[in-house]
N, C-alpha and C positions, 0 to 999 in steps of 0.2 A: 822589155823587161822578164826575165827569167823567172820560175817558182819552181818548188819543187813539189807543191800541191796537183794532185791531179785536176786536168782542165775538165770543166762541165762543159761538153760540148752544145747542150741544149738550153744553156743557160750563159754564152760569155760576157763577160765584163764588158760594156760601154763603156767608151769615153764621150764627155761631153765638156762644151763649153758653154760658162753660164755668163749670159748678158743682162746687166741691169742697166734700162734707160733712164737717165737722169734728168726728168721735164723740170726744166726752171719753171719757179713760180707755181709748181705743182702744190704746194702747201704741206708735204708730209712732216707730220712732227717728229719723224726720226732722223737721223743723219744717211748719208748715201751707203756710208761703209756698213751699219746695220742691216739695212735693205739688202746690200747684196751678201752679208755674211748668212741672214735670213733665206736666201735662195739657194746657197751652197749646202745649207743645211736639208731642206727639201730636195735638191739633187741626191745627198747623200742617204738619205731615207728609202729612196728608190734603188740604191745600192750601185748609183753610176759612179763612174770614176772622173774625177771634175778634174779637168786638165789645164782650163784656165777660164781667169774671169774679166770680164771687160765690162767698165761703167763708160757708158756711151752718150755723152752728151746730147740732148736735144733743145735746140734752140725752137725750133718748129717742127710739126708733124707733116710725114710724107704720107700722105693718104694710101699710098700702092705700097708703101713696104716699111712704113713708122720711120724708119730711118732713111737720111740721107743718100744720095747715091755714092758718095766718095763713102761714105761709112760702112755702106752694105760692102763696097768693093774690099775693107780693109779689113772687117771681119772674116770675109770669105778667105780671105790670104790665111787668117790665124786658123780657122776651120779646117783648111787643107793641109796646111803646116805640120799641126796636131794630129790629122787623120781622125778628127772627133766623129762619132756615128750620129750624134745629139747637140741640137743648140737648144738650148733654154733661153727664154726671153722673158725677165722677170716683170711682164705687163701685159695685159688683156692685148690680143692680136685680134683682127677683124680676120675674116676666111680668107679674102683677097690678100691681107697682108703676110699670113701665114703661108699658102700656096707660092706666093712671091717670092719670098725667102728661102723657099725650099728649093725651088726653081734655082735661085741665084746661089745658094751655097751648098745645093746638092745632098743635103744631109735633111734627118727629119726634125722637125723645127716643133718644139712645144712652148705654149704660153704659160704664164702662171696658174691662170685656171685649168688648163689642162693636165697639170704636174699635179696639182692637189687633188683632181679627181682621179688620178691613176695612184697617189698613194691610199686616198681611200679604199680605192676598189681593192688595193691589195691587205689593207687592214681590215675590212669588214668582215666579222666571223659570222655574227648572227643571220638569221634570214632575213631580217627588217633592214639590219644593217647593210646588207647586198641589196634589198630591192630600192633602198634610198638612195644609193652611189648608182645604181644602173641608171635608176630616173632621171637623175642628177645629169650622169653623162649623156643618157639620150636627150634631154632638153638642152645640153649644150650644143651638140651635134646637130640638132634639127636647124639652127642657123647656117649652118654651114653646108654650102651647096654641093661640096664633095667629100664623100666619108674617106678620110686619109688613113683610116686605123682599121681594126679587127673587124669582122663578119657579126652580124647582130646574131646568128644561130650559135656561137660557140658559146660554152657554158662560162670557161674562165677567161675566154679572151671578148666575152663581151663588153667588158668595160674595162680593159688594159690598153693602155693608148703605146705601150713600148715594143709588143710584139704583134704576132698576124702579118697578114699578106702583104701590108699597105695599101698603096693605091693600085689593087687590082681591080678592083668596081668603082666605075668611076662616080657613079649615082646610085644612093639609096632610094628605094622605092618609097616615095612619101606616103602614102596609103599604108604600106606595111610597119614603115614607123610610127604612124600616128595611131595606129593597132597597137603596137609593142606599148608606146605609152600609155596608151587608155587602160591596157592590160594591167600595166605596173600601178597605175593610177587607184584602180579597183583593188586590186589585192593590197595594196597600203592603206586604202580606207577600211580593210577588214582588219589588220592589223593595227590601226586607230581605234578602231571598235574595241577590241582585244584588249589594247592599252588601257583605254578609258577603265572598263568594265574591272581591270586589274587595281586601278587607281583609287576606283569607288569602293572595292571590296577592302582596300588599305585604309579608306577613311572611315570605314566603318569601326575599326580600332583606334582608340585615341592616342596613336604615335604621332609625334611631330615629323615632317622629312626636312631633311637638310640637303640642298644641293650644291656640287663643288663645280665652279666656272671655271675660266681662266685661261690666258694664253698658254698658247700648245708650249710646252718642255716649261712650265713653270712649277712645276713638283706637286700638281695634283694628285696623281696617281701613287707618289711615293707618301702624301699626306694621309690620303684616304685608307692605306696600307697601315698606317702608324696608328691612326683613330679607331679602324676598326678591327684592327689586328687579321686582315685580310692577306692575299695574295696577289693583288692584281699585276699584272704584267706594268712595270715602270722601269721605263730607259732614258736614257740622257739621247733623244731624240725626237725629233719634231712629230706628233701623232702617232706618238709610242701607244694610245689607248684611244680606241674608236668607239667601240659598242659601248652602250650605257651599264653600269654595274652598280647595284642596288646591296645594300648591308646593311645589318643592326648595328647601331652607334649606341653605346651605353655612356648617357648624360650621368655625371657624377651626382651621389645622390637621389637619384632620382629614375626617372621611367627613361624607356629606351627610345631612340631615335630612328628613324630611317636615314639613310645617306645616301646619295646616289651620285658616282662619277661620271663626267660626262666629257664630250669629247672637247680638245681643245679649239680656242678661236685663235684666230690670226687675221692679221692685216688684209686688206681687200680679200676677205672669205668670198668664193664664188656666190653669187646670187643663186645660182642652181642649189648649191648645197644649202644655203641657209635654208630655202624653199622645204628642198625636199628632206629635210633631217629637222622641219619642224615638230615631229610627232615623238622623236627622241627627244627635243630640247623643252617640251610641253614638262619634262620632268621639273626643268628650272622655274619655269612661270609658274606650275602649282605648289612649289616648294614654299614651305611656312619660312623658312631661313635661306636665303642663299650666301655662301661664302666665297668672295670672289679672290682667289689666290693670287698673288703677284710675286713674280722671282725680283726681291728686291735689291739683289743683288748685281741685275744686271742695268747698264746705263739707260736703257731703253725702256726703264720699266715704268714710268709716265705715259710714254706713249704707247705703250701696250695696252695698259688700263684704259685710255681714252677706245681703243681697237675694240674691247671688250665689252664697253658699254654702250658703243655703237649697236653692236651685233645682238646685245641683250634688248634694246629699244627696237630695232628690227622687228624681235621676236616678240613683242609685246610685253614682256616682262616689266611688271611695276618696281619702280624706280625710289620705291619710298626707303627713307634712308633706314628705318626699323628693320627691315628684310634683309637688306646687304649690308654685309659685313666683311671687311678687307683684312685679308690674312695674309700680311708680310712675309713669304716663306723664305729660305737658304738666308738666315741668317748667319749662321755657319762658315759663309763665302768671306764675311767682312771683316776687317780689322774692329779690334775692340774699340776705339774711338769712333768710328761711325755708328756701331750700335748703339753708343750713349747719346747722340746724336739723332739716331731716327726713333729714339723711345721717345722725346720729346714731339718730334713730329707727330708721331703714333696718336699720341693724346690729344693733340689738337684736331685729329679729323672728328667727325662725327657720323656715328659711333665711333669710339676709339678704336684705330686698328690693331690687331694682333700680330706680334713679332713671333716669329717661330722658325725653328729646324725642324724640316720633316726627317730629316737624315738621323738626326741626334736624339729628336724628342723635344728638346725646350722649347718652351713656351705651350706647349701643347696641351697641359692642364688648365692653363688661363684661356684657351681657345675653347675647350670645353666648358667651363663654367660661363666663359658670355653665350656661349649657345643655348644653353640652360636656361640663360636671362631672358634671351630672345623669345624664346618660344613657351615661356610660363608667363602667359597673359592675364589670366585668371589669379585673383588676391586667394592667398591660403586660407584654407578651414582647417579646425579643429574636429581631430576624428578619434573618439574614445572606443576602443577594442578592447572589451571584457577577455578575460583569460578565456583559452580555449577558443581563440576567434583567429587563430595564426593564418587562416586563409586569404579573410579580409587585410591582414598588415600586408601579406607577402602581395596580392593584387593591388594595392597602393602603391607597393613601392614598384612595382614592373609598370604600372599607367600614370603614375604621377610622379611629382616631386617632392620628397621629404625634407621639410626646410627643419625642424624640429622633431626630436622624440624623448620621452619621458616616460619611465617605468613607475607603473602605480603600484601601491604596496600590495593590493589584493591581485597582483599579477596581472593586471590591465596594462593596455598602454594607450598613452595619450601621443598623437600623431599633429603636427601641423604640417599640411600637404596642401601643393598645389596642383589642381586638377583641371583640366580643360571642360569647357560645359557638357562634352559629350561623354567625356570620362567620369564625371560628376554622376550623371544620369546613368549609366551603366551602373555605376556602385552602389546608388540606391536602390536599384533595381534588384541587384544580385545580394545585397546585404542590407534589406530595410530595416531589420531591428536595431542596427549600429547607430546612435545619433551622429549627424553634422553639424555643427555650428559656427558661426563666423568667428575668425581669428581675433 
């Protein structure tokens, strides 16, 4: 295929074939086509050219190659005919299976875990994110007797699976690998300590915290930008956002909150990544409210929601329904009749789900009101600020949720305001002369 654009000799386009093993009786909540499309999306996220997709039925597993001999030969002919550079198997491969398939097909073979690790390696931007990805990848490689990818000492190649010298070294020095993992764990422990200190500092301010979670490409970052007036990267791509982002969220008629946007989840999220990203996802575990953003326009939405909940449970996130609010996003992609039916379904969930479109902004005001209701645990109190106490009034608006306001004839202001116990204590310390009474 010809192209008028100059060719980048250092980064040639690599063609790939995507193979989805369809295991009978595996019990996936989603259909085979949805799984295959997701695997293709992962390949495209790595700028690979998908030349063919194959659904390979598996009646029984072959320990040496996963697929049976006939299927291995059939796929090998397709790989050769397409002149593919990479074969992506949408499943977890053992080291032996990976090596045997590479010998049979004479191309690089990457399983689902390796594919997701490579995407994370490319997308990590912060020091913490890069440390976490490298640790996850080394933990993954530790089980592999042969290091098939790049050399550990290369700065970028240290966690990329697509480049590097390939199998030029047969075996990684296990002691070197263990030392590298130990060093990364120590560095991440320091990152966790710093993050804990930062979280403790935030807790000294009476700001509630709201965390966005959801399946990758559910529209979390677009919603985050809409609610916080930010410009976080938001693309129609799997894992467009990796590193966590925190911004101030202004709740209606009340105090601000801190909102965090986290990495999107995916089915069969590699165990190594769940463990390595535990520090980052602590933002979710410590949040006052968790917004579970769902792509309600996707036919796979229910299965994706189950996958997200499984990951949250693995992270030890409290599944208390009061803390987790479902946000049904992308309603703008649905016909009007479908939206009407969804409204009834949303009211039947507990707590009721909120229908929004992060692109158009529809439903976002309702979402902010729902969040404000969830974070306001304390009953409102009456505060009377005499004339001249503008600083106290401004403080209450910043740190509480003002429910009612009445102007007094003498220039004073009476407020009904909901304050957290922590905020109440701070207010009484800062403004001891202003009376606070039960509402």
